[in-house]
VOBA-1610 file (N, C-alpha, C; in pm, whole numbers, padded with zeros to 5 digits, always signed):
BEGIN
Unk+02099+01332-00992Unk+02106+01235-01100Unk+02126+01094-01044Unk+02216+01079-00949Unk+02248+00947-00894Unk+02128+00887-00820Unk+02055+00971-00746Unk+01937+00921-00674Unk+01832+00871-00774Unk+01811+00943-00880Unk+01715+00901-00983Unk+01757+00768-01046Unk+01884+00751-01070Unk+01935+00626-01129Unk+01913+00508-01033Unk+01940+00531-00906Unk+01917+00426-00806Unk+01769+00391-00799Unk+01683+00493-00800Unk+01538+00469-00797Unk+01495+00386-00916Unk+01541+00422-01034Unk+01506+00346-01154Unk+01553+00202-01145Unk+01671+00181-01090Unk+01725+00045-01076Unk+01640-00036-00979Unk+01605+00023-00864Unk+01524-00049-00765Unk+01387-00082-00823Unk+01322+00013-00886Unk+01191-00013-00947Unk+01203-00121-01054Unk+01310-00117-01132Unk+01334-00220-01234Unk+01346-00358-01173Unk+01417-00370-01059Unk+01430-00498-00990Unk+01295-00548-00940Unk+01212-00456-00887Unk+01079-00496-00841Unk+00997-00551-00957Unk+00996-00481-01068Unk+00920-00527-01184Unk+00973-00661-01235Unk+01103-00676-01238Unk+01165-00801-01283Unk+01126-00916-01190Unk+01136-00894-01061Unk+01104-00999-00963Unk+00957-01039-00973Unk+00867-00940-00979Unk+00724-00972-00985Unk+00684-01036-01118Unk+00765-01024-01220Unk+00731-01083-01348Unk+00736-01236-01343Unk+00801-01292-01240Unk+00808-01437-01226Unk+00681-01496-01166Unk+00601-01413-01105Unk+00482-01461-01037Unk+00361-01447-01127Unk+00284-01554-01136Unk+00159-01550-01208Unk+00048-01564-01104Unk+00030-01458-01027Unk-00063-01462-00916Unk-00203-01422-00963Unk-00304-01492-00913Unk-00440-01451-00947Unk-00473-01321-00874Unk-00564-01245-00931Unk-00608-01123-00864Unk-00701-01159-00749Unk-00695-01080-00643Unk-00784-01101-00530Unk-00912-01021-00551Unk-01018-01064-00487Unk-01147-00994-00496Unk-01167-00910-00371Unk-01079-00815-00352Unk-01086-00726-00235Unk-01014-00596-00268Unk-01045-00496-00191Unk-00973-00370-00206Unk-00835-00383-00143Unk-00739-00310-00196Unk-00604-00307-00141Unk-00582-00166-00087Unk-00544-00160+00039Unk-00515-00032+00103Unk-00365-00018+00116Unk-00312+00090+00066Unk-00168+00115+00071Unk-00144+00242+00152Unk-00075+00226+00264Unk-00040+00340+00348Unk+00102+00379+00311Unk+00116+00495+00250Unk+00247+00538+00202Unk+00326+00606+00314Unk+00456+00610+00297Unk+00543+00681+00392Unk+00565+00822+00341Unk+00629+00903+00423Unk+00662+01040+00381Unk+00756+01040+00262Unk+00830+00932+00241Unk+00925+00925+00130Unk+00865+00859+00007Unk+00734+00846+00004Unk+00662+00778-00104Unk+00699+00827-00243Unk+00720+00956-00259Unk+00741+01010-00392Unk+00862+00949-00462Unk+00952+00888-00388Unk+01069+00826-00449Unk+01035+00694-00519Unk+00921+00635-00484Unk+00885+00506-00540Unk+00740+00508-00588Unk+00705+00606-00667Unk+00567+00624-00709Unk+00506+00502-00776Unk+00582+00432-00856Unk+00529+00317-00928Unk+00485+00204-00839Unk+00546+00189-00723Unk+00517+00073-00638Unk+00373+00074-00588Unk+00315+00190-00565Unk+00177+00197-00517Unk+00080+00161-00628Unk+00100+00217-00745Unk+00008+00189-00856Unk+00017+00043-00900Unk+00128-00022-00878Unk+00143-00163-00915Unk+00048-00253-00837Unk+00002-00212-00721Unk-00090-00295-00643Unk-00220-00319-00719Unk-00257-00229-00807Unk-00381-00245-00884Unk-00377-00373-00968Unk-00259-00418-01003Unk-00246-00541-01082Unk-00283-00666-01004Unk-00292-00655-00872Unk-00318-00772-00788Unk-00462-00781-00738Unk-00546-00687-00778Unk-00682-00688-00725Unk-00785-00657-00833Unk-00902-00717-00814Unk-01018-00682-00896Unk-01093-00566-00832Unk-01056-00534-00709Unk-01119-00424-00636Unk-01045-00293-00662Unk-01059-00204-00567Unk-00994-00074-00577Unk-00859-00077-00505Unk-00772+00014-00545Unk-00650+00039-00471Unk-00667+00175-00405Unk-00667+00174-00273Unk-00688+00297-00198Unk-00557+00336-00132Unk-00511+00456-00160Unk-00384+00504-00106Unk-00411+00605+00005Unk-00348+00582+00119Unk-00359+00673+00232Unk-00220+00726+00264Unk-00211+00854+00293Unk-00081+00912+00327Unk-00048+00878+00471Unk+00061+00803+00490Unk+00107+00768+00623Unk+00202+00873+00677Unk+00255+00846+00795Unk+00341+00941+00864Unk+00477+00878+00892Unk+00581+00956+00873Unk+00717+00909+00898Unk+00777+00847+00772Unk+00910+00835+00773Unk+00972+00766+00660Unk+00949+00616+00679Unk+00976+00539+00575Unk+00940+00397+00575Unk+00994+00322+00696Unk+01117+00350+00736Unk+01178+00276+00848Unk+01125+00317+00984Unk+01051+00428+00992Unk+01000+00475+01121Unk+00848+00477+01132Unk+00779+00424+01035Unk+00633+00430+01036Unk+00571+00355+01154Unk+00641+00254+01204Unk+00589+00175+01316Unk+00658+00209+01447Unk+00715+00328+01454Unk+00777+00380+01576Unk+00708+00511+01611Unk+00703+00541+01741Unk+00647+00670+01782Unk+00741+00781+01741Unk+00691+00895+01707Unk+00554+00943+01722Unk+00463+00908+01604Unk+00512+00832+01507Unk+00435+00803+01386Unk+00341+00685+01401Unk+00375+00591+01490Unk+00298+00469+01505Unk+00151+00495+01533Unk+00121+00581+01628Unk-00020+00604+01665Unk-00099+00665+01549Unk-00036+00754+01472Unk-00106+00814+01358Unk-00132+00710+01249Unk-00033+00624+01221Unk-00050+00520+01119Unk-00147+00413+01167Unk-00147+00385+01297Unk-00241+00288+01353Unk-00385+00336+01336Unk-00406+00467+01341Unk-00540+00521+01318Unk-00589+00490+01177Unk-00500+00496+01081Unk-00537+00456+00944Unk-00583+00311+00942Unk-00506+00225+01008Unk-00539+00081+01009Unk-00673+00058+01079Unk-00697+00127+01190Unk-00826+00115+01260Unk-00941+00159+01169Unk-00921+00268+01097Unk-01025+00316+01005Unk-01053+00214+00895Unk-00948+00154+00841Unk-00963+00053+00736Unk-01041-00067+00790Unk-00999-00117+00907Unk-01066-00233+00965Unk-01211-00201+01002Unk-01237-00080+01049Unk-01374-00040+01080Unk-01461-00037+00956Unk-01405+00013+00846Unk-01479+00018+00719Unk-01510-00124+00671Unk-01412-00212+00679Unk-01432-00350+00635Unk-01536-00420+00723Unk-01527-00399+00855Unk-01622-00461+00948Unk-01764-00412+00922Unk-01779-00283+00894Unk-01912-00228+00867Unk-01970-00288+00740Unk-01888-00301+00636Unk-01937-00362+00511Unk-01972-00508+00532Unk-01891-00579+00609Unk-01916-00720+00635Unk-02045-00738+00713Unk-02067-00654+00812Unk-02189-00660+00892Unk-02310-00631+00807Unk-02300-00533+00718Unk-02412-00499+00629Unk-02445-00616+00538Unk-02344-00689+00493Unk-02368-00804+00404Unk-02435-00917+00478Unk-02402-00939+00605Unk-02461-01051+00680Unk-02603-01020+00721Unk-02638-00891+00734Unk-02775-00853+00770Unk-02870-00875+00654Unk-02823-00860+00533Unk-02909-00876+00416Unk-02949-01017+00408
//
């Protein structure tokens, strides 16, 4: 019960804080690499859709949030980033060839 209450409070603070910003949407896809503890903050990933006219793509990352950029998780998460950048580069190259 206490963990759920804390989660609700944290999510509430995020929504409250972001309500002050009137940010325009970007014209790009947003890639969200989640941590192993993602299920505790499910709303935070779907909220990214509010900031883009493109798609929100969620990839399952490795490790808890504080260890995602430490080994042994770093190399696995870096592969996600390489794949994302490769996809973007391929699309960009295709657009310049046309």
